[in-house]
C-alpha positions in Angstrom: -58.0 4.6 17.7 -55.4 3.2 20.0 -53.9 1.3 17.1 -53.9 4.4 14.9 -52.0 6.4 17.6 -49.4 3.7 18.0 -48.8 3.6 14.3 -48.4 7.3 14.1 -45.9 7.3 17.0 -43.9 4.6 15.4 -43.7 6.5 12.1 -42.6 9.6 14.0 -39.9 7.7 15.8 -38.6 6.2 12.5 -38.6 9.7 10.9 -36.7 11.2 13.8 -34.1 8.4 13.7 -33.7 9.0 9.9 -33.3 12.7 10.5 -30.7 12.1 13.2 -28.7 9.8 10.9 -28.7 12.4 8.1 -27.7 15.1 10.6 -24.7 12.9 11.7 -23.6 12.5 8.1 -24.0 16.2 7.4 -22.0 17.2 10.5 -19.1 14.8 9.9 -15.8 16.7 10.1 -14.7 17.3 6.5 -11.2 18.2 7.6 -10.8 15.0 9.6 -12.1 13.0 6.6 -9.7 14.8 4.2 -6.8 14.2 6.6 -7.6 10.5 6.9 -7.8 10.1 3.1 -4.5 12.0 2.6 -2.8 9.8 5.2 -4.0 6.6 3.5 -2.8 7.9 0.2 0.7 8.4 1.6 0.7 4.8 2.8 -0.6 3.5 -0.6 2.1 5.5 -2.4 4.8 4.2 0.0 3.6 0.6 -0.7 3.8 1.2 -4.5 7.3 2.5 -4.2 8.3 -0.4 -2.0 7.0 -2.9 -4.6 8.8 -1.0 -7.4 12.1 -1.3 -5.5 11.6 -5.0 -4.9 11.0 -5.5 -8.7 14.0 -3.7 -9.9 16.4 -5.8 -12.0 19.0 -5.5 -9.1 16.4 -5.8 -6.3 16.1 -8.5 -3.7 13.8 -10.6 -5.9 16.6 -11.1 -8.4 19.0 -12.9 -6.0 19.9 -16.4 -7.2 23.0 -17.2 -5.2 25.4 -16.4 -2.4 28.8 -18.0 -2.3 31.4 -17.7 0.4 34.9 -16.8 -0.8 37.9 -18.5 0.5 41.4 -17.0 0.6 43.2 -17.8 -2.7 42.0 -17.8 -6.3 38.7 -19.4 -7.4 37.3 -20.1 -10.8 33.8 -18.5 -11.2 31.2 -19.7 -13.6 28.4 -22.2 -14.1 30.7 -25.2 -14.3 29.5 -27.4 -11.4 33.0 -28.4 -10.6 34.0 -24.9 -9.5 34.1 -23.8 -5.9 31.6 -21.0 -6.8 29.2 -22.5 -9.4 26.9 -19.8 -10.6 23.2 -20.3 -11.4 23.5 -18.2 -14.5 26.2 -17.1 -17.0 29.0 -18.8 -19.0 30.9 -21.9 -18.0 33.9 -19.8 -17.0 33.3 -16.1 -16.1 36.7 -15.4 -14.7 39.0 -15.8 -11.7 38.3 -14.3 -8.3 41.2 -13.7 -5.8 41.0 -12.9 -2.1 44.2 -12.3 -0.2 44.8 -12.7 3.5 44.6 -9.0 4.0 41.1 -8.8 2.5 42.1 -7.5 -1.0 39.7 -8.7 -3.7 40.3 -8.8 -7.4 38.6 -10.3 -10.5 40.2 -11.3 -13.8 37.4 -11.9 -16.4 37.6 -14.2 -19.3 38.2 -12.2 -22.4 35.1 -13.6 -24.2 32.8 -13.6 -21.2 31.2 -10.2 -21.9 31.9 -8.9 -18.4 31.3 -5.3 -17.4 32.6 -3.5 -14.3 30.2 -0.9 -13.0 28.6 -0.8 -16.4 31.8 -0.4 -18.4 33.3 -3.3 -20.5 36.1 -5.0 -18.5 39.6 -4.7 -20.0 41.6 -6.7 -17.5 42.0 -7.6 -13.8 40.0 -5.3 -11.5 40.1 -4.6 -7.8 36.7 -5.2 -6.2 35.2 -3.1 -3.4 32.8 -5.0 -1.1 29.7 -3.5 0.4 31.5 -3.1 3.8 34.4 -1.2 2.2 32.5 1.1 -0.1 32.3 4.8 0.8 29.1 6.5 2.0 28.3 7.8 -1.5 29.4 4.7 -3.5 28.3 1.1 -3.6 30.2 -2.1 -4.0 31.7 -3.0 -7.4 29.1 -4.5 -9.7 30.4 -7.2 -12.0 27.9 -7.6 -14.9 27.5 -10.4 -17.3 25.1 -12.5 -19.3 24.3 -9.6 -21.6 23.5 -7.4 -18.7 20.8 -9.7 -17.2 23.1 -10.9 -14.4 25.7 -9.5 -12.0 27.5 -10.1 -8.7 28.8 -8.0 -5.9 30.9 -8.9 -2.9 29.5 -8.6 0.6 31.2 -8.9 4.0 29.3 -10.6 6.9 30.8 -11.7 10.2 34.3 -11.1 9.0 33.9 -13.2 5.8 33.4 -12.3 2.2 30.8 -13.7 -0.1 29.6 -13.3 -3.7 26.0 -12.2 -4.0 24.6 -13.1 -7.5 21.6 -11.6 -9.2 19.6 -12.6 -12.3 17.0 -10.3 -13.7 15.2 -13.4 -15.1 15.0 -15.1 -11.7 11.7 -16.9 -11.1 11.3 -15.1 -7.8 11.2 -11.8 -9.8 9.3 -12.9 -12.9 6.8 -14.8 -10.8 6.3 -12.1 -8.2 2.5 -11.3 -7.7 2.6 -8.6 -5.0 2.4 -8.2 -1.3 -0.5 -8.6 1.1 -1.1 -6.0 3.9 -3.1 -5.5 7.0 -5.7 -2.7 6.6 -4.2 0.8 7.0 -4.8 1.7 10.7 -3.8 5.1 12.1 -3.9 3.7 15.6 -0.6 2.1 14.8 1.1 5.4 14.0 2.7 6.7 17.2 4.5 9.8 18.4 7.3 8.0 20.1 9.8 9.2 22.7 13.5 8.8 21.8 15.9 8.1 24.6 19.6 8.4 23.6 22.3 6.0 24.6 25.8 7.1 25.3 27.7 8.1 22.1 29.3 5.1 20.4 27.2 2.4 22.1 26.7 -0.8 20.1 24.3 -3.7 20.3 25.0 -7.3 19.1 22.6 -8.2 16.3 22.4 -11.9 15.2 21.6 -12.4 11.5 19.7 -15.2 10.0 23.0 -17.1 9.4 23.6 -17.0 13.2 26.5 -14.6 12.8 26.8 -11.8 15.4 27.4 -8.3 14.1 27.8 -5.3 16.5 25.7 -2.4 15.2 25.5 1.3 16.2 22.8 1.6 18.9 21.9 5.3 19.2 19.0 4.8 21.6 15.5 3.6 22.1 12.0 4.6 21.0 9.0 4.2 23.3 5.3 4.4 22.4 2.1 3.6 24.2 -0.8 1.4 22.9 -4.0 0.8 24.8 -2.5 2.2 28.0 0.7 0.1 27.9 4.2 1.2 27.1 6.5 -0.5 24.6 10.2 0.1 23.9 12.3 -0.8 20.9 16.1 -0.6 20.5 17.1 1.3 17.4 20.2 0.7 15.3 21.8 3.0 12.7 23.2 1.4 9.6 25.2 4.5 8.7 22.4 6.4 6.9 21.4 8.5 10.0 18.0 6.8 10.3 16.6 4.8 13.2 16.3 1.2 12.0 13.8 -0.8 14.0 13.9 -4.6 13.8 10.9 -6.1 15.5 8.8 -9.2 16.0 5.3 -9.2 17.6 2.3 -11.4 18.4 1.4 -11.7 14.7 4.9 -13.1 13.8 4.7 -16.6 12.4 0.9 -16.3 12.0 -0.4 -13.4 9.9 3.1 -11.9 9.4 6.6 -13.2 8.6 8.0 -15.3 11.4 11.6 -14.0 11.6 11.0 -10.2 11.8 9.7 -7.1 10.2 11.6 -3.9 9.6 10.7 -0.2 10.0 12.6 3.1 9.7 12.0 6.3 11.7 13.7 9.7 11.6 16.0 10.9 14.3 14.0 13.0 16.9 13.3 16.6 16.5 13.8 19.3 19.1 11.0 17.8 21.3 12.8 14.5 21.6 10.1 12.6 19.7 9.8 10.8 16.4 7.0 9.1 14.4 6.9 5.3 14.5 4.4 4.2 11.9 3.9 0.5 11.8 1.8 0.8 8.6 5.2 1.1 7.0 6.5 -2.1 8.6 7.8 -4.4 5.9 9.2 -7.9 5.4 13.0 -8.4 5.4 14.7 -9.6 2.2 15.0 -13.1 3.7 11.2 -13.4 3.4 11.7 -13.5 -0.4 15.0 -15.1 -0.9 17.3 -17.6 0.9 20.4 -15.6 -0.4 20.2 -12.7 2.1 21.7 -12.2 5.5 18.9 -10.4 7.4 19.4 -9.2 10.9 17.1 -10.6 13.6 15.3 -8.7 16.4 17.1 -8.4 19.7 15.2 -10.0 22.6 14.0 -6.5 23.7 12.4 -5.9 20.3 10.1 -9.0 20.5 6.9 -7.2 21.5 4.0 -8.6 23.5 1.6 -6.8 21.1 -0.2 -7.8 18.0 0.8 -5.3 15.4 -1.9 -5.7 12.8 -0.5 -3.1 10.5 2.1 -3.2 7.6 3.0 -6.2 5.5 1.6 -9.7 6.1 3.6 -12.8 5.4 4.8 -13.2 1.8 2.9 -15.1 -0.7 4.3 -18.4 -2.1 5.8 -18.1 -5.6 3.1 -17.8 -8.2 0.3 -17.4 -5.7 -2.8 -15.6 -6.9 -3.4 -12.0 -5.9 -5.4 -11.9 -2.6 -8.8 -10.3 -2.9 
């Protein structure tokens, strides 16, 4: 009889536990579940758009060269004897001239099939660098190789350089995707913005060890696990807060040099959203022909940010499961 009673009690306990579990499932907040799913979809959509931008024919994956330009006239083409030997295109593409006052011009070879901003070139053309382009216009794009290749002129540290792209670059055609940390809403923060005096700048060192003063509108501060963290923000001219950061995952799970993140300027309450699930690798993670800015010392966080993009795959690596 004692054994029978114990068996019945055990069965009742199991039944009650099962009922409690069912009740927990039944009473889960549908609104919270829907909000979580909607948020995760926005991050997945953002990731997809990010990959599409990378894979564009003129995206970062197509870079195949960066050549510093000296004052004077240089021959441009794939001829290895030239000062600016290209990785793609005809032996002689044309003549590039830089004057002491920073004026740039290009005279294409008549049979090189050159276009200027998509229009067939008809003679010498003044080139506009990325630093000299207006807010609604980009640098002059010199196209060649039947439209597969192009170059623009960039300005870094007071010097000019040609940045060359090839749509058929192995870094683009062999790209297999990006690995990510799991989406984690605990790394999405309502951050406080503290403005700096108008016109303040901060010296940012790029991966080439060049120092570039950048507009420094203020800081953003957030709290994680009871501890406060602050990042200096810069503005590249697009009226967004650009955050360049490193953290305890840098060089381990994530790219060693830095990750990037954008945030909106604050609203009336003085706060903005800092969402590290949208933290992404800089161009220099994918190509040696970029000039990525590095985090200032204050933006090297004593925190493991296990959100956003992980370190890039090696060329041709299989998709992670």
